[in-house]
ChimeraX commands (.cxc) that place a marker at each C-alpha (Angstrom):
marker #1 position -27.28,-27.98,1.74 radius 0.5
marker #1 position -31.06,-28.09,-1.08 radius 0.5
marker #1 position -30.79,-25.25,-3.68 radius 0.5
marker #1 position -27.52,-23.74,-2.84 radius 0.5
marker #1 position -26.35,-24.34,-6.21 radius 0.5
marker #1 position -29.38,-22.32,-7.33 radius 0.5
marker #1 position -28.48,-19.65,-5.17 radius 0.5
marker #1 position -24.65,-19.64,-6.40 radius 0.5
marker #1 position -26.08,-19.40,-9.93 radius 0.5
marker #1 position -28.37,-16.98,-9.29 radius 0.5
marker #1 position -25.24,-14.59,-7.48 radius 0.5
marker #1 position -23.03,-15.17,-10.43 radius 0.5
marker #1 position -25.19,-14.56,-13.05 radius 0.5
marker #1 position -26.24,-11.15,-10.91 radius 0.5
marker #1 position -22.76,-10.37,-10.35 radius 0.5
marker #1 position -22.09,-10.53,-14.49 radius 0.5
marker #1 position -24.80,-7.70,-15.02 radius 0.5
marker #1 position -22.90,-5.40,-12.79 radius 0.5
marker #1 position -21.79,-2.54,-14.50 radius 0.5
marker #1 position -17.73,-2.29,-13.85 radius 0.5
marker #1 position -17.45,-5.91,-13.36 radius 0.5
marker #1 position -15.99,-8.53,-15.85 radius 0.5
marker #1 position -15.43,-12.33,-14.91 radius 0.5
marker #1 position -11.91,-13.47,-15.39 radius 0.5
marker #1 position -12.51,-17.15,-15.14 radius 0.5
marker #1 position -14.97,-19.28,-16.95 radius 0.5
marker #1 position -16.31,-22.70,-15.92 radius 0.5
marker #1 position -14.66,-23.11,-13.02 radius 0.5
marker #1 position -15.72,-24.12,-9.95 radius 0.5
marker #1 position -14.83,-20.59,-8.21 radius 0.5
marker #1 position -15.72,-17.32,-10.56 radius 0.5
marker #1 position -13.61,-14.47,-10.05 radius 0.5
marker #1 position -14.32,-10.94,-11.50 radius 0.5
marker #1 position -12.29,-7.98,-12.49 radius 0.5
marker #1 position -13.34,-4.27,-11.45 radius 0.5
marker #1 position -12.95,-2.57,-14.51 radius 0.5
marker #1 position -14.55,0.80,-14.45 radius 0.5
marker #1 position -16.78,2.24,-17.68 radius 0.5
marker #1 position -15.61,5.84,-16.81 radius 0.5
marker #1 position -13.10,7.49,-14.02 radius 0.5
marker #1 position -9.53,5.90,-13.73 radius 0.5
marker #1 position -8.76,2.53,-13.25 radius 0.5
marker #1 position -8.71,1.19,-9.69 radius 0.5
marker #1 position -4.95,1.38,-7.95 radius 0.5
marker #1 position -3.69,0.62,-4.68 radius 0.5
marker #1 position -2.71,4.54,-4.28 radius 0.5
marker #1 position -5.09,7.45,-5.83 radius 0.5
marker #1 position -4.71,10.97,-6.15 radius 0.5
marker #1 position -8.18,12.47,-5.28 radius 0.5
marker #1 position -9.32,16.03,-5.59 radius 0.5
marker #1 position -12.11,17.55,-3.96 radius 0.5
marker #1 position -13.04,13.81,-2.66 radius 0.5
marker #1 position -13.55,12.55,-6.33 radius 0.5
marker #1 position -10.46,10.49,-7.92 radius 0.5
marker #1 position -8.48,11.70,-10.26 radius 0.5
marker #1 position -6.14,9.46,-11.33 radius 0.5
marker #1 position -4.54,6.15,-9.47 radius 0.5
marker #1 position -0.72,6.03,-9.13 radius 0.5
marker #1 position 2.24,3.82,-10.01 radius 0.5
marker #1 position 3.30,1.98,-6.57 radius 0.5
marker #1 position 5.24,-0.79,-6.42 radius 0.5
marker #1 position 5.17,-3.01,-3.02 radius 0.5
marker #1 position 4.78,-0.31,-0.30 radius 0.5
marker #1 position 6.22,2.30,-2.15 radius 0.5
marker #1 position 4.52,5.02,-4.63 radius 0.5
marker #1 position 7.11,7.36,-6.88 radius 0.5
marker #1 position 4.67,9.35,-9.24 radius 0.5
marker #1 position 5.33,12.96,-11.12 radius 0.5
marker #1 position 2.55,15.39,-10.33 radius 0.5
marker #1 position 1.29,18.59,-11.80 radius 0.5
marker #1 position -0.14,21.62,-10.48 radius 0.5
marker #1 position -3.80,21.04,-9.17 radius 0.5
marker #1 position -6.28,22.12,-6.53 radius 0.5
marker #1 position -5.51,23.04,-2.90 radius 0.5
marker #1 position -7.65,20.15,-1.96 radius 0.5
marker #1 position -5.56,17.37,-3.25 radius 0.5
marker #1 position -4.84,14.42,-1.26 radius 0.5
marker #1 position -2.89,11.32,-1.88 radius 0.5
marker #1 position -4.94,8.06,-0.52 radius 0.5
marker #1 position -3.33,4.53,0.05 radius 0.5
marker #1 position -5.24,1.49,0.29 radius 0.5
marker #1 position -3.85,0.92,3.51 radius 0.5
marker #1 position -4.76,1.42,7.31 radius 0.5
marker #1 position -3.30,4.31,8.59 radius 0.5
marker #1 position -0.23,3.83,10.61 radius 0.5
marker #1 position 2.90,5.90,12.19 radius 0.5
marker #1 position 5.71,4.19,9.71 radius 0.5
marker #1 position 3.82,5.97,6.47 radius 0.5
marker #1 position 5.94,9.10,5.26 radius 0.5
marker #1 position 5.47,11.05,1.94 radius 0.5
marker #1 position 7.18,14.13,0.41 radius 0.5
marker #1 position 6.61,16.05,-2.59 radius 0.5
marker #1 position 9.97,17.72,-4.16 radius 0.5
marker #1 position 11.51,16.78,-0.69 radius 0.5
marker #1 position 9.09,18.33,1.51 radius 0.5
marker #1 position 7.37,16.38,3.91 radius 0.5
marker #1 position 3.51,16.01,3.35 radius 0.5
marker #1 position 1.51,16.25,6.56 radius 0.5
marker #1 position -1.14,13.29,6.78 radius 0.5
marker #1 position -4.86,13.49,7.14 radius 0.5
marker #1 position -6.08,12.21,10.21 radius 0.5
marker #1 position -7.82,8.81,9.89 radius 0.5
marker #1 position -11.14,9.90,10.98 radius 0.5
marker #1 position -11.50,11.74,7.73 radius 0.5
marker #1 position -10.43,8.97,5.06 radius 0.5
marker #1 position -12.33,6.04,6.70 radius 0.5
marker #1 position -9.31,4.57,8.43 radius 0.5
marker #1 position -6.73,5.01,5.32 radius 0.5
marker #1 position -3.25,6.61,5.40 radius 0.5
marker #1 position -3.42,9.84,3.67 radius 0.5
marker #1 position -1.28,12.65,2.78 radius 0.5
marker #1 position -2.26,16.16,2.02 radius 0.5
marker #1 position -0.71,17.25,-1.57 radius 0.5
marker #1 position -1.92,20.34,-1.75 radius 0.5
marker #1 position -1.52,22.83,-5.17 radius 0.5
marker #1 position 2.08,21.99,-5.44 radius 0.5
marker #1 position 3.75,19.90,-8.35 radius 0.5
marker #1 position 6.81,17.76,-8.64 radius 0.5
marker #1 position 8.14,13.93,-7.63 radius 0.5
marker #1 position 5.48,12.41,-5.06 radius 0.5
marker #1 position 6.93,9.52,-2.80 radius 0.5
marker #1 position 5.11,7.92,-0.43 radius 0.5
marker #1 position 7.05,4.81,1.43 radius 0.5
marker #1 position 6.81,2.59,4.62 radius 0.5
marker #1 position 9.36,2.31,7.06 radius 0.5
marker #1 position 8.78,-0.02,10.14 radius 0.5
marker #1 position 8.97,2.40,13.33 radius 0.5
marker #1 position 11.37,0.37,15.20 radius 0.5
marker #1 position 13.57,-0.23,12.28 radius 0.5
marker #1 position 16.63,0.82,13.44 radius 0.5
marker #1 position 16.56,-0.32,16.72 radius 0.5
marker #1 position 16.14,-4.21,15.35 radius 0.5
marker #1 position 19.03,-3.35,12.90 radius 0.5
marker #1 position 21.19,-2.33,15.78 radius 0.5
marker #1 position 20.13,-5.17,17.80 radius 0.5
marker #1 position 21.00,-7.59,14.64 radius 0.5
marker #1 position 24.32,-5.93,14.31 radius 0.5
marker #1 position 25.27,-6.45,18.05 radius 0.5
marker #1 position 24.52,-10.15,17.72 radius 0.5
marker #1 position 25.99,-10.63,14.91 radius 0.5
marker #1 position 29.56,-8.91,16.52 radius 0.5
marker #1 position 28.74,-11.42,19.34 radius 0.5
marker #1 position 28.64,-14.57,17.51 radius 0.5
marker #1 position 32.07,-13.56,15.49 radius 0.5
marker #1 position 33.57,-13.05,18.47 radius 0.5
marker #1 position 32.51,-16.04,19.91 radius 0.5
marker #1 position 33.25,-18.00,16.84 radius 0.5
marker #1 position 37.13,-16.96,16.94 radius 0.5
marker #1 position 39.49,-19.83,18.57 radius 0.5
marker #1 position 41.28,-19.45,21.58 radius 0.5
marker #1 position 44.48,-21.20,22.17 radius 0.5
marker #1 position 44.75,-23.29,25.07 radius 0.5
marker #1 position 47.84,-22.35,27.52 radius 0.5
marker #1 position 50.25,-25.15,27.95 radius 0.5
marker #1 position 50.89,-26.02,31.56 radius 0.5
marker #1 position 54.08,-27.20,32.58 radius 0.5
marker link #1:1,2 radius 0.2
marker link #1:2,3 radius 0.2
marker link #1:3,4 radius 0.2
marker link #1:4,5 radius 0.2
marker link #1:5,6 radius 0.2
marker link #1:6,7 radius 0.2
marker link #1:7,8 radius 0.2
marker link #1:8,9 radius 0.2
marker link #1:9,10 radius 0.2
marker link #1:10,11 radius 0.2
marker link #1:11,12 radius 0.2
marker link #1:12,13 radius 0.2
marker link #1:13,14 radius 0.2
marker link #1:14,15 radius 0.2
marker link #1:15,16 radius 0.2
marker link #1:16,17 radius 0.2
marker link #1:17,18 radius 0.2
marker link #1:18,19 radius 0.2
marker link #1:19,20 radius 0.2
marker link #1:20,21 radius 0.2
marker link #1:21,22 radius 0.2
marker link #1:22,23 radius 0.2
marker link #1:23,24 radius 0.2
marker link #1:24,25 radius 0.2
marker link #1:25,26 radius 0.2
marker link #1:26,27 radius 0.2
marker link #1:27,28 radius 0.2
marker link #1:28,29 radius 0.2
marker link #1:29,30 radius 0.2
marker link #1:30,31 radius 0.2
marker link #1:31,32 radius 0.2
marker link #1:32,33 radius 0.2
marker link #1:33,34 radius 0.2
marker link #1:34,35 radius 0.2
marker link #1:35,36 radius 0.2
marker link #1:36,37 radius 0.2
marker link #1:37,38 radius 0.2
marker link #1:38,39 radius 0.2
marker link #1:39,40 radius 0.2
marker link #1:40,41 radius 0.2
marker link #1:41,42 radius 0.2
marker link #1:42,43 radius 0.2
marker link #1:43,44 radius 0.2
marker link #1:44,45 radius 0.2
marker link #1:45,46 radius 0.2
marker link #1:46,47 radius 0.2
marker link #1:47,48 radius 0.2
marker link #1:48,49 radius 0.2
marker link #1:49,50 radius 0.2
marker link #1:50,51 radius 0.2
marker link #1:51,52 radius 0.2
marker link #1:52,53 radius 0.2
marker link #1:53,54 radius 0.2
marker link #1:54,55 radius 0.2
marker link #1:55,56 radius 0.2
marker link #1:56,57 radius 0.2
marker link #1:57,58 radius 0.2
marker link #1:58,59 radius 0.2
marker link #1:59,60 radius 0.2
marker link #1:60,61 radius 0.2
marker link #1:61,62 radius 0.2
marker link #1:62,63 radius 0.2
marker link #1:63,64 radius 0.2
marker link #1:64,65 radius 0.2
marker link #1:65,66 radius 0.2
marker link #1:66,67 radius 0.2
marker link #1:67,68 radius 0.2
marker link #1:68,69 radius 0.2
marker link #1:69,70 radius 0.2
marker link #1:70,71 radius 0.2
marker link #1:71,72 radius 0.2
marker link #1:72,73 radius 0.2
marker link #1:73,74 radius 0.2
marker link #1:74,75 radius 0.2
marker link #1:75,76 radius 0.2
marker link #1:76,77 radius 0.2
marker link #1:77,78 radius 0.2
marker link #1:78,79 radius 0.2
marker link #1:79,80 radius 0.2
marker link #1:80,81 radius 0.2
marker link #1:81,82 radius 0.2
marker link #1:82,83 radius 0.2
marker link #1:83,84 radius 0.2
marker link #1:84,85 radius 0.2
marker link #1:85,86 radius 0.2
marker link #1:86,87 radius 0.2
marker link #1:87,88 radius 0.2
marker link #1:88,89 radius 0.2
marker link #1:89,90 radius 0.2
marker link #1:90,91 radius 0.2
marker link #1:91,92 radius 0.2
marker link #1:92,93 radius 0.2
marker link #1:93,94 radius 0.2
marker link #1:94,95 radius 0.2
marker link #1:95,96 radius 0.2
marker link #1:96,97 radius 0.2
marker link #1:97,98 radius 0.2
marker link #1:98,99 radius 0.2
marker link #1:99,100 radius 0.2
marker link #1:100,101 radius 0.2
marker link #1:101,102 radius 0.2
marker link #1:102,103 radius 0.2
marker link #1:103,104 radius 0.2
marker link #1:104,105 radius 0.2
marker link #1:105,106 radius 0.2
marker link #1:106,107 radius 0.2
marker link #1:107,108 radius 0.2
marker link #1:108,109 radius 0.2
marker link #1:109,110 radius 0.2
marker link #1:110,111 radius 0.2
marker link #1:111,112 radius 0.2
marker link #1:112,113 radius 0.2
marker link #1:113,114 radius 0.2
marker link #1:114,115 radius 0.2
marker link #1:115,116 radius 0.2
marker link #1:116,117 radius 0.2
marker link #1:117,118 radius 0.2
marker link #1:118,119 radius 0.2
marker link #1:119,120 radius 0.2
marker link #1:120,121 radius 0.2
marker link #1:121,122 radius 0.2
marker link #1:122,123 radius 0.2
marker link #1:123,124 radius 0.2
marker link #1:124,125 radius 0.2
marker link #1:125,126 radius 0.2
marker link #1:126,127 radius 0.2
marker link #1:127,128 radius 0.2
marker link #1:128,129 radius 0.2
marker link #1:129,130 radius 0.2
marker link #1:130,131 radius 0.2
marker link #1:131,132 radius 0.2
marker link #1:132,133 radius 0.2
marker link #1:133,134 radius 0.2
marker link #1:134,135 radius 0.2
marker link #1:135,136 radius 0.2
marker link #1:136,137 radius 0.2
marker link #1:137,138 radius 0.2
marker link #1:138,139 radius 0.2
marker link #1:139,140 radius 0.2
marker link #1:140,141 radius 0.2
marker link #1:141,142 radius 0.2
marker link #1:142,143 radius 0.2
marker link #1:143,144 radius 0.2
marker link #1:144,145 radius 0.2
marker link #1:145,146 radius 0.2
marker link #1:146,147 radius 0.2
marker link #1:147,148 radius 0.2
marker link #1:148,149 radius 0.2
marker link #1:149,150 radius 0.2
marker link #1:150,151 radius 0.2
marker link #1:151,152 radius 0.2
marker link #1:152,153 radius 0.2
marker link #1:153,154 radius 0.2
marker link #1:154,155 radius 0.2
marker link #1:155,156 radius 0.2
view
């Protein structure tokens, strides 16, 4: 396609000029940029919002968030970069947090934290996990029983 390399070069130059983006790769066929905001908290998979403004990114590992929260405003919300689903659960010092309706968070999973402080835990558990564990255990027991040696009766 004629002119496509010029268009790619223009796009790369434009992205290099965007505030908050920094190029990670240099002189390679594929360019990668990192989001690095100049002001405000760093981007993250889980974030604490107050009044619709991100207060801070929360530490996460896989599909779990653990963070110590100080007291804050009554309109605080924890928002995950995940689609809203039934398997997400959140607690603050053992007290279950209510989920925010997905239509208020553009379809993202979120929980109302409120003004309280304490240990925040957000985790995902597949809705049918218990049923699958029971089926797996039953199957293993059946195979173990079928693997037992059975002696033949001698006929006279």
